[in-house]
C-alpha positions as CSV (number, residue, x, y, z in Angstrom):
1,M,106.7,135.1,99.0
2,T,105.5,131.6,98.0
3,S,107.0,128.8,100.0
4,N,108.4,125.7,98.3
5,I,107.6,122.1,99.2
6,I,109.7,119.1,97.8
7,I,107.5,116.2,96.7
8,F,109.7,113.2,96.9
9,P,108.0,110.0,95.4
10,H,110.2,107.2,97.1
11,C,110.7,104.3,94.6
12,P,111.5,101.2,96.7
13,K,115.1,100.1,96.6
14,T,116.8,103.3,95.4
15,G,118.3,104.3,98.5
16,G,115.7,106.8,99.7
17,T,115.3,105.4,103.0
18,T,118.6,107.1,104.0
19,L,117.2,110.5,103.6
20,K,113.9,109.4,105.3
21,E,116.0,108.3,108.4
22,R,118.2,111.2,108.3
23,Y,115.4,113.8,108.6
24,R,112.2,112.1,109.8
25,N,112.7,112.4,113.9
26,S,113.8,116.0,114.0
27,N,111.4,117.8,111.7
28,D,107.6,117.9,111.9
29,S,107.6,119.5,108.6
30,F,109.1,116.4,106.8
31,R,106.0,114.7,106.1
32,I,105.9,110.8,105.2
33,T,102.7,109.7,103.3
34,D,103.3,106.0,104.3
35,L,102.4,106.8,107.9
36,G,99.6,108.9,107.0
37,D,101.2,112.2,107.9
38,T,98.9,115.3,107.1
39,V,100.2,117.5,104.2
40,T,99.6,121.3,104.1
41,D,101.2,124.7,103.2
42,K,103.4,124.2,106.2
43,S,104.9,121.2,105.2
44,K,108.8,121.3,103.8
45,V,109.2,117.8,102.4
46,V,106.4,115.3,101.3
47,F,108.2,111.8,101.2
48,G,107.0,108.3,100.7
49,H,106.5,105.4,98.6
50,S,102.7,106.3,98.4
51,V,103.3,110.2,97.2
52,Q,100.8,110.8,94.3
53,I,102.4,112.8,91.6
54,G,100.1,115.7,90.2
55,Y,98.0,115.4,93.4
56,Y,99.5,118.1,95.6
57,E,99.0,120.7,92.7
58,E,95.5,121.2,93.7
59,Q,96.0,120.7,97.4
60,L,98.7,123.3,98.1
61,A,99.4,126.9,97.3
62,S,103.0,126.4,97.6
63,N,105.8,126.0,94.7
64,L,106.2,122.4,94.3
65,I,109.6,120.9,93.5
66,Y,109.8,117.4,92.3
67,I,112.9,115.1,93.6
68,T,113.3,111.4,93.2
69,C,115.8,108.8,93.0
70,V,116.6,106.3,90.5
71,R,118.8,103.1,90.4
72,D,120.6,100.9,87.8
73,P,117.8,98.2,87.2
74,I,120.1,95.2,87.4
75,S,121.4,96.5,90.8
76,R,117.8,97.3,92.0
77,I,116.5,93.7,90.6
78,M,119.1,92.1,93.0
79,S,118.6,94.4,96.1
80,M,114.8,93.2,95.6
81,Y,115.6,89.6,95.6
82,N,117.9,90.0,98.7
83,F,115.3,91.9,100.4
84,Y,112.8,89.5,99.8
85,R,114.8,87.0,101.4
86,T,115.2,88.9,104.6
87,Q,111.5,89.1,104.6
88,M,111.0,85.5,104.5
89,L,113.4,85.1,107.6
90,Y,111.1,87.8,109.2
91,M,108.1,85.6,109.2
92,N,109.8,82.6,110.0
93,P,113.3,82.4,111.1
94,D,113.7,78.9,109.9
95,S,112.7,79.3,106.5
96,P,114.7,77.7,103.7
97,D,116.4,80.1,101.4
98,I,114.8,80.9,98.1
99,D,117.2,80.6,95.1
100,F,117.3,83.5,92.6
101,Y,115.7,81.7,89.8
102,M,112.5,80.6,92.0
103,W,112.2,84.3,93.1
104,F,112.8,85.7,89.6
105,I,109.9,83.7,87.8
106,N,107.4,84.5,90.9
107,K,108.5,88.2,91.5
108,D,105.6,89.9,89.8
109,V,102.9,88.1,92.1
110,L,104.7,88.1,95.1
111,R,104.9,90.8,97.9
112,P,106.5,93.0,99.3
113,M,107.3,94.4,96.2
114,P,104.6,94.2,93.6
115,V,105.9,96.5,91.0
116,T,109.6,95.2,89.9
117,K,110.1,98.1,87.3
118,Q,110.8,101.8,88.1
119,Y,109.1,103.1,85.1
120,E,105.9,101.5,86.4
121,Y,106.2,102.8,90.1
122,Y,106.2,106.3,88.8
123,L,103.6,105.2,86.1
124,Y,101.1,103.9,88.9
125,Q,101.8,107.1,91.2
126,H,100.4,109.5,88.8
127,V,97.0,110.6,89.6
128,D,95.8,110.0,86.2
129,H,96.9,106.7,85.0
130,T,93.8,104.8,85.5
131,D,92.3,107.2,83.3
132,W,95.1,106.6,80.7
133,F,94.4,102.8,80.9
134,N,90.6,103.4,80.5
135,D,91.0,105.7,77.4
136,G,93.4,103.2,75.8
137,T,96.7,105.6,75.9
138,L,98.3,102.8,77.9
139,K,98.4,99.4,76.9
140,N,96.6,96.6,79.3
141,M,99.4,94.7,81.1
142,F,97.4,92.1,82.4
143,T,97.5,90.2,78.9
144,M,101.1,89.5,80.4
145,N,99.8,87.3,82.9
146,D,99.7,84.6,80.2
147,M,103.4,84.0,81.1
148,Y,102.3,82.6,84.2
149,L,99.2,80.4,82.7
150,N,99.2,77.3,80.9
151,T,99.1,79.1,77.7
152,V,102.8,78.6,76.8
153,L,102.3,74.5,77.3
154,T,101.4,72.2,74.6
155,W,99.8,69.1,75.1
156,D,100.9,65.7,73.5
157,V,97.7,63.8,73.3
158,E,99.5,60.6,71.9
159,K,102.0,60.7,74.9
160,D,100.0,62.1,77.3
161,T,102.2,64.6,78.3
162,S,102.7,68.3,78.4
163,Y,105.9,70.3,77.2
164,V,106.7,74.1,77.3
165,D,106.4,75.5,73.6
166,N,109.5,77.8,73.1
167,T,108.2,79.3,70.4
168,K,104.9,80.5,72.5
169,I,107.4,81.8,75.3
170,Q,109.2,83.8,72.5
171,Q,106.0,85.2,71.3
172,K,105.0,86.2,74.6
173,I,108.2,87.8,75.5
174,K,107.8,89.8,72.3
175,E,104.3,91.0,73.3
176,K,105.4,91.8,76.7
177,N,108.2,93.8,75.6
178,L,106.2,95.7,73.2
179,I,103.6,96.5,75.8
180,E,106.4,97.7,78.4
181,T,108.2,99.8,76.0
182,H,105.0,101.7,75.0
183,N,103.8,102.1,78.6
184,M,107.5,103.2,79.7
185,N,107.2,105.9,76.6
186,I,103.9,107.2,78.3
187,T,105.6,107.3,81.6
188,W,108.4,109.2,80.4
189,E,106.4,111.8,78.1
190,R,103.7,112.5,80.7
191,V,105.3,111.5,84.3
192,M,108.8,112.2,84.7
193,N,108.7,115.7,82.8
194,K,107.3,116.5,86.4
195,M,110.6,115.9,87.9
196,D,113.0,118.9,88.7
197,H,115.8,116.7,90.1
198,V,116.5,113.3,90.0
199,F,119.1,111.7,92.0
200,F,121.3,108.2,91.4
201,Q,121.5,105.8,94.1
202,E,125.1,105.1,93.4
203,D,126.0,109.0,94.0
204,D,126.2,110.7,97.0
205,I,122.3,111.7,97.5
206,V,122.7,112.9,101.2
207,T,124.9,115.8,99.8
208,R,122.8,116.3,96.9
209,F,119.5,116.6,98.9
210,D,121.2,118.8,101.6
211,D,122.2,121.1,98.9
212,L,118.7,121.2,97.4
213,L,117.3,122.2,100.7
214,A,119.7,124.8,101.0
215,H,119.0,126.0,97.8
216,Y,115.1,126.1,98.2
217,R,115.5,127.7,101.6
218,L,114.0,124.7,103.3
219,D,115.6,124.7,106.8
220,L,115.6,121.1,108.4
221,N,117.6,119.5,111.0
222,A,119.7,116.6,109.8
223,W,120.6,113.6,111.7
224,K,124.3,114.2,110.4
225,E,125.5,110.4,111.4
226,M,123.1,109.0,108.9
227,V,124.7,109.1,105.7
228,Y,124.0,105.3,104.5
229,T,121.4,102.5,105.0
230,N,121.7,98.9,104.0
231,E,120.0,96.8,106.4
232,T,119.7,94.1,103.8
233,T,123.1,93.1,104.0
234,H,123.2,93.0,108.0
235,D,119.9,91.2,108.2
236,L,121.2,88.3,105.7
237,S,124.5,88.1,107.7
238,K,122.8,87.4,111.1
239,H,121.3,84.4,109.4
240,N,124.9,83.6,107.9
241,L,123.8,84.1,104.5
242,A,125.5,86.4,102.1
243,Y,124.1,89.4,99.7
244,V,123.8,87.4,96.2
245,K,125.5,89.6,93.4
246,Y,124.6,90.0,89.8
247,H,127.9,88.4,88.8
248,E,127.3,85.3,90.6
249,L,124.4,84.5,88.4
250,D,124.7,82.0,85.6
251,E,124.9,83.2,82.5
252,D,121.2,82.1,81.2
253,L,119.7,83.8,84.1
254,K,121.6,87.1,83.5
255,Y,120.1,86.6,80.0
256,L,116.3,86.4,81.4
257,V,116.9,89.2,83.9
258,E,118.2,91.7,81.1
259,L,115.3,90.3,78.7
260,D,112.9,90.9,81.4
261,L,114.3,94.6,82.4
262,Q,114.6,95.9,78.8
263,A,112.0,98.6,79.2
264,D,113.2,99.7,82.5
265,I,117.1,99.8,81.4
266,E,115.8,102.3,78.4
267,F,114.1,104.2,81.2
268,Y,117.0,104.3,83.5
269,K,119.6,105.3,80.5
270,R,117.1,108.1,79.6
271,C,117.2,109.4,83.2
272,E,121.2,109.3,83.0
273,D,121.0,111.3,79.7
274,K,118.9,113.9,81.4
275,W,119.7,114.5,84.8
276,K,123.2,112.6,85.3
277,H,126.2,115.3,85.9
């Protein structure tokens, strides 16, 4: 009988770390690609941020079950921001705190979270995504870098000053949303059709994952006490900082966030419609 192997691409900031910590130390068959673990047909779970979608079909003779976890994009973007604050403090405990707006306008070029939309993560993890860019199936997102250049500035020669041209900004946002919506649709049609099960971060993913292990006859030892991780809140509290929540943002910032996450919000809603129970 062909054995089953779970392939779990772990989109950052969606709650999957809890599952990793629950199983990794007691099971040699729980393979973590981010650590360079070798994957064979004796593996039971292949887990990690670097898991490639569509890669293992040619490498393994087993029956592959794709599972992943997604998160409400608004909640996720706040998690990313707060996580970045902890990383600054890791690098230098005396670092000043960074406000949300400063982080937000630079988030697409900052580490350690270079991919800020979930649909982008799944797109880039598919083995064929480069070919899809090359043959024109996907729209080139590098044009969106104009948002960070001087192309939205207008120079007033007489006054010898420059100012932000809001008309240009609105046009760039429109172009950006068209590109992202197109690429999100490709992700939905060509990548997410690989998924057999999709979890939602706000649900009890531990119980769901344990149930699926039993369903697919994958016997793994669990660290029973590990049912939830939230290191970000804890790490911030050590520096007398609070976890910033979405409702605490100004209305204009909320508008910018929802505008920027437009395609990812639609992606998440589609996941809910298909897999939310």
